[in-house]
N, C-alpha and C positions, 0 to 999 in steps of 0.2 A: 779754299772752301767754296768760293763762288763757282769756280770751274767744275768742281765735282758735282755741285747741286744743279748746274745747268746742263751738264753733259752725262746724265745717266743716274744720278743719285738723288733726284728730286723726291722720290717716294721715301727714301731713307731719311731725308730731312723732315718730311712730314711726320714720320714715326718718332723722331726725336722731339719735335715740337709737341706732338700729342702726349708724350710722356710727361711733359711739364704742364701743358694746358689740355686736359682731357676733353674740353669742349671743342677743340679744333676739328675741322672736317676737311677731307681731301676733295679737291675738285680737279677734274682731268680734262685736258684739251687734246682731242685726238689729232687735230691738225698740227699742233705743236709737239705732241708726244710729251707733254709736260704736266706735272702735278703742281697745283697751286694750293694754298692753305687758306681756308676761310676761318677767321678768328675774330671774335668780338666786333662783327659788322664790317670788317675789312677783308680784302683778298691780298694775300702776301705770297712771296717766294723768297729765295735767298737774297734777292736784290732789294727787298723791302716791300712796302705797300704798293700794289699795282692798280693803276687807274685805267689803262688801256688793255682791256681783256679780250681774249678771243671770243667769238660769238658761239662757239661750240662747247663752252665750259659746262660740264655736268658733274654732279656729285659722284664720287668714286665709290663711296660706301665702304663697308668693311670686308667686301669680297675681293679686295685688291689682289692682283697676281702675286703669289708668294715668291715667285722666282725673279721678280724684278731686281735688277742690278747684281744678280749672282755672277754674271759673266764679267763684271767690272770689279777688278781686284785692287783698284786704287783706294787708298785710305789716307786719312789725315795723319800727319806725323809731326812730331815736335821739333 
């Protein structure tokens, strides 16, 4: 799960979190090419709460690219 969410599926993780916590917001770092999740005053990703954040972190909004991760066919399996 960590590998998927740090190598191409970070926006998918945000969508799953947002389904549970609708107040979650996506933040994007262009330098890292990574989506972080703003939730209840903290910034998180699959590794947990993050304290060392990139300086270019910006709100992604709801206009996120709908094609993100379509090329990546890896999925979680049991």
